[in-house]
N, C-alpha and C positions, 0 to 999 in steps of 0.2 A: 825588750822593755827594761829588764833589770840593768841593762847597761846605762839606760837614761837616768836611773835613780842613782847610780854610781857617779855619773857625770854631774847630776844635780848637787850631790853632796860636795864636790869640788867647787862649784859655783857658790854654794852657800857658806863655805869656810870663811870664818872671820866676820860674817854677816848675821848668820842665824845663831842662836845659843844652842849649845849641845846641853840638852835639858837632863836634869837629874833622874835617876831611877831609885824610887823608894820602896821599902819593904815594911812589913809589919807582922811581928810574930803572933800578935791577937788575930789578925785577918787570916794568917796560915792556919791557925788553930780552928778558926770558925768553918773554913771551907775545905780543910783537909788537903792542902797543896802549898807549893812554894809560889807566891804570887809577886810579881815585879811590876810596879806601876811607873810607866814612862810619863814623867810629868810635863806635858806641854803646856800646862798652865804657867810654867816658868819660861815660855818662849816669849820673844818679842811681840808685842801687842797682846800677850796673854793667851795665845792659842797657836795651834800648829799651822794655821793659814798663812803665817808669814813665809813659810817655807815654799809653798807653791806659787805665791805672788811674786816673791823674788826670783825664782827659778824661771818664770815665764817672762816677766817684765824686763830683766836683765838681758834676755836674749833678743829683744826687739832692735830693729835697725834704728840708726840715728834720726831717719825720717819719721818712723812711726813714733819714736819718743817725742819728737817735736810736735806732732800732732795731738799728743795726749792719749791717755788710757781711760777706758770706760768700763764700769762693772755694775752688778747688782747684787745686793746682799742685805741680810738683816743685821748684820754686825761684825762678825769676826773677819770675813774676807774683806769687808769694807775697810776695816781698820788697816788690815794687811796691805791692801793696795795703796791706801792713802800714805802709809809710812814708807812703803818702797818708792812711791812716787816722790816724796820728800827726799829720800836718800839718793836717789838717781836723778833728781831734777826733772821729773816728768810730771806734768799737770794731769790731776786725776778728777774724774766726775763719777759719783756713786749714786745709783738709783736705790732708795731705801724705803721700805714700807712704813706708813706712818705710826705703826705700833712697835717699831724696833726698840729694843731696851735703851733707855735714856743713857746708860753709861757708854754703850757702844757708839751711839750717834755722837755723843760729845766727844769721844776719842777720835772718832773719824774726822769731825770738824777740826780738832785740835791739830791734826797732822797736815791740815791745809787743803783737804779735798772740798770740792763743790758738791753739795747734796741736792738731789732731786727727790722730793717726797712724793709718794703715790699711795692710793687706797688699794691694797691687794684684793679687796672685795668687788672693786669696780674696774680695775685696770691690770694689764699684763705688763710686768716688768720687761718682759722679752721685747714686747711691742714697742714699749718706750725707748729700749736700746736701739732698736732698728731704726727708728726714726732719728736718734741722735747720731748714730754711726753715719747714716746717709748725709746729715746736715753738717757735721764737723770733721768727719774723716777719723774719728777716734779708733783705736784698736781695742776690741772687747776681750777682756780677760775674766771669763766667767768663773764662778766660785769653785766648780769641780769638773765640768765637761770639757777638759783641756788636757791634752797629753803632758804638757810641761807642768801644768798645775799638779796632775796626778803624780808625776815623777817627784816633784818637790815634796809633796806630802809623804811619799813613800820613804823619805830619808829619816823620819821620825823612828819608824820600825827598823830601818838599817841601823840606826845607832843602838836600838835596844838590844838587837842580836849581837852587835859588836861588843857591847858591855857584858851581857849576861850569858851569851853562847845559846846553844839550842835550847828550844821551847817545845813543850808538847801541844800548847794551845796558845793562841793569840786572840784576844777579844778587843774589837775595835768598833766605836760608835758609827753609825751610818746615817748620813743625811742625804747627800747627792751621790755619795760613793766614791769621792775623790780620795779621802783618807783610806777608806776600806780597800779600795783596789790597789792603791799604791803600797798599803801595808801587806796586802796578800802577795803582791808580786816580790816585795822585798823577803818575805818569808820564804817563798819558793826558792829564792836564790841563795838565802843564807842558812836556812834550816828546813829543808824539803820535807821533813816528817811532821812539821808543825801544822796542826788544824787551825785554820783561820775562821773565825765566826764573827759575823757582823751582827750588831746589836741596835735595834730600833725601839722607840716607845710603841706600845699597843696602839695608841691613838694615831700613830704616822707610820704605819706598817706597809708602805708602798713597796719598798725594796724587798721585804720579806715575802710578800705576796709574788712580786716579780721573780724572785729567785726560785720559789718552789713551783710556779706554774710555767716559767720560762716565757712569760709574756709580760710586756711591761704595764704596770698598774700605776694609778695616779691617785694621790689623796690631797686634796685641795685644802690649804690653810687648817692643817689639823690643830686641835686646841691643846696641845701638849705643852707642858712646862719646859721641855726641852727645846727651846727656841731655834737651836742651831740645826735642828732636824726637820724643820718645816718645809723643806724642799718638796715639791709636789711629786717628783719621781726621779728615779735615776737617769743619767743622760745617755745620749747616743754613743758616747765613748765608754762611760763608766758601767753601763748594764752589760755589755759583752765581757768586759774585764772582770766584773764581779762573778758572772756565770763561769768564766774560765778558771779563775784562780781562788775564789772563796769556797770554803767547805760547807758552811752552813749559815743560816740566818735565824735569829731568835728575837723575841719582843719582850719588853718589861712594862709592868704597870707603872702608872704615875706614883703610886705609893712606893713602889720598889725604888724609883728614881730619887725620891725625896730622902728615903732612908740611907741610901748610898751618899748622897750629898752631906747628910748628917754624920754618917760614920767618918767620912773623910775630914769633916771639919773638927769634930770632937776628939776622935782617936788618933788622927794622923796629922792634925793641924794643918790641913791643906784646904785652901779656898778653891773649890771647883764648881763649875757651872753645871747645871742639870744635864746638858748635852754631853759633858765631859765624863759624867759619872755613870754612863750607861753600861759600860763593861763590868764595872763593879756591881752595879744593880743586878745584873744577870747572875753573877755568882752568889751574891748574898741572898737572893730570892730563890735560888736553886733553878732558875730558868736555864742555867747551863751548870752541869755537874763538873766541878774542877778535877783535872787529872794532871798529876805530876808537876811539872814547872809550867806555869801560866803567866803570861805576859798580857798587861792591859794598857791600852793607849788612853791616857787621860787627856782629852783633846783640848781643854781649855778652862781657864778660870775667870771668865768676864761675866759676873753676875752683879746685878744691881742690888743695892741695899734693901729695897722693898722686897724683892724676891727671896733673898737670903733670910730676911727677918721672918717672912711667912713661913719659910721651910724650917727654920730652927725653933719656931713657935708651935710647929704642928705636932 
């Protein structure tokens, strides 16, 4: 699987941004460790999702590309698929919940995607996708449960290790597990002694429960501010990968997430969405005790003005 991440890096060369790694002496003093933030908020579409979308769609046959691509997403993966479709000349259709962040929906439409809206309280996005696949022959590129998507996401951690060397610990946000499993596989290949810890909101702790019980748990429509982690569960592909490669899972409170977003904004001048701040939230709240050299994947920066205003005023 590590070889797939190396191959994905070659495919992404010249298409994805090699995002910067930021540090903060203040942060290091607060947590008692050397912390390296891999800033995927500077990735194309503002999140790591571009990596997996490009790696998977670029490998489709010409016939598959001609029929078009379908996905479902609350935002970042939607934007990524839409942009990759525009870059590669592939028509994209995105199933989005009616409560998706306005900025993410607007960006997705701006890249030329056709959006199909649904009510997550009444409809299943998977069921809608099956109907559209059967009717139009689209190729489904899911947000996380796809080997090529996982491999693409793993290139973010790969770049981090290439830049800073061995780490003692890597903290990665977890929604559906694509970024987490890809990061853990990259860590195993690049820095075998590194402990990889997935971080979830307490209100969306399906993966944490699944990891510790070794049975798949589901949390439907969790009311967390970290909208990128509202996936109901790990996937058929990502769950076994998380069990095999990840060392631990921890959760953080909504208050801790908010404080992390504020720290990144005020102290480091970084605009980071709540889902992207989960790793830092774990360190600042002591949900994870820092050890030695610590990497954190800052997974995205797509936050709407209303949410950021509410956070900064809290």
